C-alpha positions as CSV (number, residue, x, y, z in Angstrom):
1,X,-28.1,-16.3,-4.1
2,X,-27.3,-12.6,-3.8
3,X,-25.1,-13.2,-0.7
4,X,-22.9,-15.6,-2.6
5,X,-22.5,-13.1,-5.5
6,X,-21.6,-10.4,-2.9
7,X,-19.0,-12.7,-1.3
8,X,-17.5,-13.6,-4.6
9,X,-17.3,-10.0,-5.7
10,X,-15.6,-8.9,-2.4
11,X,-13.2,-11.9,-2.3
12,X,-10.2,-9.9,-3.8
13,X,-10.7,-7.2,-1.1
14,X,-10.8,-9.8,1.6
15,X,-7.7,-11.5,0.4
16,X,-5.8,-8.2,0.2
17,X,-7.0,-7.3,3.8
18,X,-5.8,-10.7,5.1
19,X,-2.4,-10.2,3.5
20,X,-2.1,-6.8,5.1
21,X,-3.0,-8.2,8.5
22,X,-0.4,-10.8,8.1
23,X,2.2,-8.1,8.3
24,X,0.5,-5.9,10.9
25,X,3.2,-6.1,13.5
26,X,5.9,-5.2,11.0
27,X,3.8,-2.3,9.7
28,X,3.2,-1.0,13.3
29,X,7.0,-1.2,14.0
30,X,7.8,0.6,10.8
31,X,5.2,3.2,11.6
32,X,6.7,3.7,15.1
33,X,10.2,4.1,13.7
34,X,8.8,6.6,11.1
35,X,7.2,8.6,13.9
36,X,10.4,8.7,16.0
37,X,12.4,9.7,12.9
38,X,9.9,12.5,12.0
39,X,10.0,13.8,15.5
40,X,13.8,14.3,15.2
41,X,14.0,15.3,11.5
42,X,10.5,16.2,10.1
43,X,11.7,17.1,6.6
44,X,13.3,13.7,5.9
45,X,10.0,11.9,6.4
46,X,8.2,14.4,4.1
47,X,10.9,13.8,1.5
48,X,10.7,10.1,1.8
49,X,6.9,10.2,1.5
50,X,7.1,12.2,-1.7
51,X,9.6,9.7,-3.1
52,X,7.4,6.8,-2.2
53,X,4.3,8.4,-3.7
54,X,6.3,9.2,-6.9
55,X,7.6,5.7,-7.1
56,X,4.1,4.2,-6.7
57,X,2.7,6.5,-9.4
58,X,5.6,5.5,-11.7
59,X,5.0,1.8,-11.2
60,X,1.2,2.3,-11.8
61,X,1.8,4.1,-15.1
62,X,4.4,1.5,-16.2
63,X,2.0,-1.3,-15.4
64,X,-0.8,0.4,-17.4
65,X,1.6,1.0,-20.3
66,X,2.8,-2.6,-20.3
67,X,-0.8,-3.9,-20.2
68,X,-1.7,-1.6,-23.1
69,X,0.9,-3.1,-25.4
70,X,0.4,-6.7,-24.4
């Protein structure tokens, strides 16, 4: 009984993990390219990381704002 509730509660996490593992090779290749790029030009990777983080925060806030007015 409890195990089925646990499985049902963790199902979204499992689905997300499976979708990440589907693109594992692509993510490893992109990570390798990022490491090579950062070895040659370290500041460009830091700048790109900041832009990605800012974009993710902006999308999260926009999604919350949209859901608030729905």
